ZATIMAR-362122 format. One line per 10 residues: number of its first residue (from 1); for each residue x, y, z of C-alpha. Coordinates in steps of 0.05 Angstrom, whole numbers, plus 5000, padded with zeros to 4 digits. Each point is the difference from the previous one (the first is absolute). Last residue first. Layout:
N
NUM) X/Y/Z; ...
END
This chain:
612
612) 5581/5711/6263; 4932/4987/4973; 4963/5051/4959; 4925/4994/4995; 4970/5036/4940; 4933/5034/5009; 4964/5005/4933; 4980/5064/4966; 4942/4990/4953; 5014/4983/4927
602) 4981/4927/5002; 4935/5015/5037; 4980/5048/4944; 4994/4942/4951; 4942/4970/5039; 4968/5068/5009; 5002/5013/4925; 4972/4932/4982; 4943/5005/5050; 4985/5072/4979
592) 4996/4978/4927; 4955/4942/5017; 4950/5042/5039; 5005/5049/5057; 4961/5050/4959; 5038/5055/5036; 5066/4973/4972; 4968/5004/4931; 4982/5073/5010; 5070/5015/5026
582) 5035/4972/4939; 4951/5035/4954; 4944/4961/4966; 4984/4934/4967; 4986/4931/5028; 4984/4933/4967; 5023/5018/4930; 4994/4934/4963; 5050/4953/4967; 4999/4950/5056
572) 5016/5054/5051; 5022/5071/4985; 5005/5059/5050; 4999/5066/4962; 5032/5057/5039; 4992/5074/4984; 5041/5064/5004; 5066/4964/5012; 5057/5015/5048; 4967/4960/5056
562) 4995/4940/4953; 5075/4990/4998; 5001/4974/5072; 4958/4943/4973; 5060/4959/4981; 4972/4950/4951; 5003/5053/4947; 4969/5022/4935; 5002/5075/4990; 4963/5034/4944
552) 5016/5072/4980; 4967/5055/4960; 5050/5056/4994; 5004/5059/5049; 5076/5003/5003; 5011/4925/5007; 5070/5009/5027; 4981/5058/5046; 4944/4961/5031; 5042/4938/5003
542) 5051/5034/5044; 4970/4976/5066; 4991/4931/4971; 5073/4994/4980; 5025/5024/5068; 4954/4951/5036; 5024/4942/4956; 5072/5018/5014; 4984/4997/5075; 4960/4936/4994
532) 5055/4963/4961; 4991/4996/4925; 4990/4936/4958; 4924/5004/4997; 5002/5076/4988; 4967/5006/4932; 4950/4943/5012; 4966/5016/4933; 5006/5075/4990; 4959/5027/4942
522) 5008/5073/4978; 4953/5028/4947; 5023/5063/4963; 5065/4967/4980; 5065/5034/5022; 5047/4951/4966; 5056/5024/5046; 4958/4989/5062; 4983/4929/4980; 5073/4985/4986
512) 5019/5030/5067; 4949/4955/5034; 5031/4940/4966; 5069/5021/5025; 4972/5009/5070; 4973/4929/4996; 5068/4976/4977; 5033/5035/5058; 4953/4964/5048; 5016/4932/4970
502) 5075/5015/5001; 5036/5022/4938; 5049/4955/4962; 5049/5044/4963; 5032/4977/4934; 5075/4993/5001; 5001/4943/4949; 4953/5039/4955; 4948/4962/4958; 4972/4952/5051
492) 5031/5027/5064; 4940/5042/5019; 4995/5076/4997; 5048/5046/4964; 5022/5065/5035; 4990/5059/4952; 4957/5037/5051; 5060/5005/5048; 5062/4969/4969; 5038/4996/5065
482) 4938/4985/5042; 4986/5037/5065; 4958/5052/4965; 4954/4945/4975; 4987/4975/5070; 4988/5070/5027; 4950/5015/4944; 4957/4938/5007; 4944/5031/5041; 4949/5000/4943
472) 5003/5076/4996; 5075/4996/4991; 4996/4949/4943; 4944/5038/4965; 5039/5066/5003; 5064/4967/4975; 4963/4969/4942; 4967/5066/4983; 5067/5035/4999; 5030/4945/4956
462) 4946/5006/4947; 4999/4933/4965; 5022/4959/4940; 5017/4927/5011; 4928/4989/5024; 4960/4975/5059; 5016/5068/5032; 5013/4971/5069; 5033/4936/4975; 5040/5038/4948
452) 5025/5048/5054; 5019/4943/5046; 5039/4968/4944; 4977/4936/4966; 4988/4927/5018; 4926/5009/5014; 4967/5013/5067; 4941/4954/5016; 4962/5020/5063; 4942/4955/5017
442) 4951/5043/5040; 4988/5045/4941; 5011/5075/4997; 4958/5029/4944; 4999/5067/4965; 4940/4995/4955; 4969/5041/4944; 5052/4982/4947; 4976/4928/5001; 4936/5021/4965
432) 5038/5026/4940; 5034/4934/4985; 4935/4966/5018; 4959/5037/4947; 4941/5033/5035; 4930/4973/4985; 5004/4948/5056; 5014/5057/5048; 4929/5026/4993; 5009/5076/5004
422) 4959/5036/5054; 5061/5031/5033; 5028/4930/5005; 4947/4946/4988; 4997/4926/5018; 4946/4957/4968; 4951/4945/5013; 5009/4927/4983; 5061/4954/4993; 5044/5059/5018
412) 5066/5006/4961; 5068/4980/5026; 5067/5037/5001; 4961/5063/4987; 5027/5040/5060; 4931/5000/5034; 4989/4926/4990; 5069/4980/5026; 4990/5047/5059; 4934/4968/5021
402) 5032/4931/4992; 5053/5021/5050; 4947/5015/5053; 4954/4941/4985; 4990/4973/5071; 5050/4944/4988; 5043/5020/5060; 4960/5038/5052; 4976/5070/4988; 5022/5071/4985
392) 4993/5051/4945; 5021/5070/5023; 4973/5057/4957; 5035/5068/4992; 4951/5044/4962; 5025/5050/4948; 4943/4988/4952; 4944/4960/5033; 5007/4924/5007; 4932/4969/4990
382) 4990/4925/5008; 4950/4949/4972; 5011/4925/4999; 4944/4960/4969; 5038/4935/5011; 5075/5000/5010; 5049/4941/5004; 4951/4955/4963; 5018/4927/4999; 4991/4971/4930
372) 5072/4996/4979; 5034/5000/4932; 5010/5075/4999; 4998/5030/5070; 4930/5018/5023; 4973/5070/5004; 4933/5035/5009; 4998/5076/5004; 4935/5036/5017; 5031/5069/4984
362) 5070/5012/5027; 5013/5075/4998; 5065/5039/5001; 5009/5076/5004; 5063/5033/4974; 5042/5055/5030; 5063/5012/4960; 4967/5020/4935; 4982/4965/4935; 4959/4938/4984
352) 5032/4962/4942; 4961/5006/4936; 4948/4947/4984; 5012/4948/4946; 4948/5000/4944; 4956/4938/4996; 5012/4935/5037; 5069/4998/5031; 5032/4933/4987; 5023/4951/5051
342) 5070/4978/4981; 5010/4952/4943; 5047/4941/4999; 5027/4998/4929; 5073/5005/5020; 4992/4940/5046; 4968/4956/4947; 5051/5025/4949; 5059/4977/5042; 4969/4932/5015
332) 4979/4993/4927; 5074/5008/4981; 5005/4930/5029; 4968/4973/4937; 5053/5033/4957; 5054/4967/5043; 4967/4933/4991; 4994/5010/4925; 5073/5021/4996; 5022/4942/5045
322) 4962/4953/4954; 5030/5033/4938; 5070/5003/5027; 4998/4927/5022; 4967/4980/4935; 5052/5037/4959; 5056/4971/5042; 4973/4929/4990; 4988/5016/4927; 5071/5024/4990
312) 5030/4940/5036; 4960/4952/4957; 5011/5041/4937; 5074/5003/5013; 5006/4924/5001; 4954/4994/4939; 5037/5056/4964; 5069/4971/5016; 4978/4932/4975; 4967/5033/4939
302) 5062/5039/4980; 5049/4944/5018; 4958/4951/4958; 4998/5052/4944; 5076/5001/4999; 5002/4924/5000; 4956/5000/4939; 4929/4972/5001; 4965/4946/4958; 5058/4952/5000
292) 4964/4946/5040; 5049/5008/5058; 4989/5075/5001; 4923/4995/5000; 5001/4945/5053; 5041/5045/5046; 4949/5055/4987; 4943/4955/5023; 5035/4971/5062; 5016/5071/5023
282) 4926/5018/4994; 4976/4939/5040; 5051/5010/5056; 4986/5075/5005; 4925/4989/5014; 5008/4942/5048; 5052/5036/5042; 4960/5065/4999; 4936/4965/5022; 5035/4967/5059
272) 5030/5066/5024; 4933/5037/4994; 4965/4946/5041; 5051/5009/5055; 4994/5076/4997; 4924/4997/5005; 5003/4954/5061; 5050/5048/5033; 4954/5060/4989; 4942/4965/5036
262) 5045/4983/5058; 5027/5071/5001; 4930/5029/5008; 4981/4952/5056; 5066/5013/5035; 4990/5076/4993; 4933/4993/5036; 5032/4962/5058; 5060/5047/5001; 4953/5059/5011
252) 4967/4963/5057; 5068/4984/5029; 5021/5073/4993; 4939/5022/5039; 5015/4950/5056; 5073/5022/5001; 4980/5074/5003; 4955/4986/5060; 5056/4962/5035; 5048/5057/4985
242) 4952/5050/5030; 4989/4960/5064; 5075/4987/5009; 5020/5072/4987; 4948/5032/5046; 5048/5000/5059; 4958/5052/5037; 5059/5047/5011; 5033/4983/4934; 4942/5001/4951
232) 4970/5060/5036; 5064/5042/4997; 5015/4987/4926; 4929/5011/4973; 5015/5068/4969; 5070/4977/4980; 4967/4954/4948; 5034/4932/4989; 4955/4952/5038; 4937/5041/4986
222) 5018/5002/4925; 5008/4925/4998; 4933/4992/5034; 4968/5044/4947; 5034/4961/4944; 4972/4935/5028; 4930/5030/5000; 5007/5023/4928; 5031/4934/4978; 4944/4960/5032
212) 4946/5044/4968; 5035/4993/4932; 5005/4924/4996; 4928/4977/4992; 4983/5058/4954; 5058/4980/4955; 4974/4929/4991; 4964/5015/4935; 5065/5027/4970; 5036/4934/5013
202) 4942/4961/4970; 5003/5044/4938; 5074/4986/4995; 4990/4925/5003; 4945/5003/4947; 5046/5040/4955; 5057/4950/5010; 4955/4942/4980; 4973/5039/4941; 5071/5018/4978
192) 5023/4928/5003; 4943/4977/4957; 5009/5057/4951; 5075/4984/4994; 4985/4927/4984; 4950/5021/4948; 5051/5049/4970; 5053/4947/4994; 4954/4951/4965; 4972/5054/4953
182) 5072/5021/4981; 5021/4928/4989; 4937/4989/4957; 5017/5061/4957; 5068/4969/4982; 5072/5026/5000; 4984/5067/4966; 4946/5011/5054; 5055/4992/5052; 5039/5058/4970
172) 4939/5046/4994; 4975/4982/5069; 5067/5018/5030; 4998/5069/4968; 4929/5012/5025; 5023/4981/5070; 5056/5052/4994; 4947/5054/4993; 4965/4974/5063; 5066/4995/5037
162) 5017/5072/4983; 4933/5023/5026; 5009/4961/5064; 5069/5025/5018; 4986/5070/5027; 4926/4986/5006; 5016/4953/5058; 5033/5056/5039; 4948/5053/4986; 4941/4955/5016
152) 5036/4973/5062; 5013/5071/5027; 4926/5016/4994; 4980/4934/5032; 5059/4964/5030; 5072/4989/4980; 5025/5070/5017; 4967/4996/5069; 4983/5065/5036; 4950/5030/4951
142) 4953/4941/4989; 5013/4974/5070; 4969/5065/5025; 4935/4983/4966; 4995/4935/5039; 5011/5036/5066; 4951/5054/4980; 4949/4945/4986; 5012/4970/5068; 4992/5069/5032
132) 4935/5011/4962; 4972/4934/5023; 5022/5014/5073; 4963/5067/5002; 5027/5051/5050; 5039/5041/4949; 4941/4994/4952; 4957/5037/5051; 5046/5060/4991; 4976/5016/4930
122) 5056/4989/4951; 5049/5056/4985; 5059/4971/5036; 4993/4933/4965; 4994/5033/4931; 5064/5040/5011; 5035/4937/5024; 4979/4963/4937; 5020/5058/4954; 5068/5002/5034
112) 5007/4925/4991; 4985/5005/4925; 5055/5052/4996; 5048/4953/5037; 4982/4943/4953; 5016/5046/4941; 5068/5018/5029; 5018/4927/5014; 4979/4982/4928; 5044/5055/4971
102) 5060/4977/5040; 4988/4927/4980; 4989/5022/4928; 5069/5033/4995; 5038/4939/5025; 4959/4950/4959; 5004/5043/4937; 5076/5003/5005; 5004/4925/5009; 4955/4986/4941
92) 5034/5050/4954; 5068/4972/5017; 4975/4930/4986; 4973/5020/4932; 5062/5040/4980; 5047/4943/5022; 4959/4948/4962; 4998/5044/4937; 5075/5009/5003; 5013/4926/5013
82) 4954/4981/4942; 5035/5048/4953; 5067/4969/5018; 4974/4928/4995; 4969/5013/4932; 5065/5033/4975; 5042/4942/5026; 4954/4950/4965; 5004/5039/4934; 5076/5004/5004
72) 5002/4926/5016; 4962/4979/4938; 4980/4928/5014; 4966/4991/4932; 4950/4949/5025; 5001/4960/5065; 5036/5058/5035; 4951/5050/4970; 4940/4959/5025; 5032/4996/5069
62) 5013/5076/5001; 4930/5019/4977; 4967/4951/5049; 5042/5027/5058; 4979/5072/4982; 4925/4988/5001; 4989/4978/5072; 5056/5042/5028; 4971/5066/4977; 4929/4976/5011
52) 5001/5004/5075; 5018/5075/5005; 4953/5032/4950; 4936/5001/5041; 5035/5022/5065; 5036/5057/4963; 4936/5025/4967; 4961/4999/5066; 5058/5034/5036; 4996/5059/4952
42) 4924/5005/5008; 5004/5000/5077; 5054/5053/4999; 4955/5043/4956; 4941/4989/5047; 5043/5021/5060; 5016/5065/4963; 4928/5021/5012; 5013/5006/5076; 4938/5027/5037
32) 4946/5000/4946; 5027/4942/4958; 5010/4956/5061; 4931/5022/5026; 4967/4979/4935; 5038/4934/5000; 4975/4982/5069; 4927/5015/4983; 5010/4964/4934; 5017/4937/5038
22) 4940/5006/5047; 4954/5009/4940; 5035/4942/4967; 4979/4955/5058; 4927/5015/4990; 4971/5019/5068; 4960/4962/5052; 4988/4936/4961; 5063/4968/5029; 4979/5022/5070
12) 4931/4967/4995; 5031/4936/4973; 5047/4999/5060; 4943/5010/5049; 4961/4943/4967; 5062/4956/5001; 5011/5015/5074; 4927/4983/5015; 5008/4933/4965; 5064/4987/5039
2) 4963/5014/5066; 4943/4954/4981
END
């Protein structure tokens, strides 16, 4: 049943796109980016097609001459011309190989840049979708592996066209021997080709079984080698657990590979037997022709060399052609990813709301994550007036982070709408929509670049604005203590002397980035989680100046932040259970008050007994 399903899936993939469409897609981009690569391909094709026939025809000419007039000057001239042609052909082939490799690497890099650009411009929900990530993994193999997909089409084309032209030459010579011999050889070749083709289709059909294991194994490998996880893997001795997981994943991959290789081995064995039978019969025939006086010895050498060369040539042609077809089929993975469509705006896109004080409204919003049925929000309505500072609190899983993902456009509501200054955000292009927000996330991810580039999120920036943002975020003293100041590189990934900031310093860096961007809506998702209480107090007391009258949303488990906000929304199970000012909610003596009073116990002065 499983095999039947695999065959159905394989058939569906094969029908997906015509192979030649994928091939022309690659050629079009070769011509667009590096047109000289097509010229190199054409030169190599001619050289490959000519090469085998030089030493097929010349021995016959020399032997016939030796058995006839035996003119040594003629023989020497033929040999000299042959050597010159051979040298020119082989030089052309080697030169083309060297040049084409460099061109192919450049083209693959350009395909890779397009792939990364596409990945970064996809709607955010694709980043959390396992199917999309698997497809991205498969598409990446097209650009990263010179023998696979896009690279494979270019590499196999390099020799394949020459082999196809050479094939015509072999057919002409064998046809002059006897049409039946040609038919016999071609039938045996077709049988072998069909067996190999079936084996390659099976290999392609099992890709979906292998990729998830490889993706998971690659993640574990990254954890084991990434500096970011270095402390945890050592302190908690995670190495054994992670290596065991990787071993299990590798064994599953090996199991699938074993099934693929077993099928390939059977095909290779059948291929070997057929070749032995085929060549044996043909050699017996031409030997008979010589012994019976119907063929000259020179012709015998010609046909023997041709038959021997034809077998090798056809095996190489089949290998190139099957690899070419397989590579062209894998181009589907690249095209599938590149053809993923983002959610489209219906009608004319709306202009971006202007101003530094923007009102936000959630209107009967329903939301469930793609692929799930559980609703995070149901008929959620919330007004955030322009310039208001709103604290969003609640237990884990209450929907706080989901609220921010919807507002920033990372996800779209299932039902209802969200408006900013009366404009439905689903009608605003995402690249424009993102400009509205300065966000500090709980998970801080600095990039391997200078402090200035991290703050400005760009290689070009206003140094004065960067300094102002760094100082307002409380990171000024740290930066001033560094030898290279704002030019100090972060992380030891690109620069060996890259700086590793502490958790609290990373949060201040993220805050500086938000201040530099200066978006009209400020969102702080656990902005002080890594700060000590004193540093947290200093940050909160300066938030008013930082925000400068902008609309702001605070998400925090530390309810001390709520005292600095105009309103507090207490979320539970995707609903607003309590709403009001900090003091109004305390007066209610409800769930918010209980949470606040529970946390307050940990900040009260404690008596410490000191023993001598």
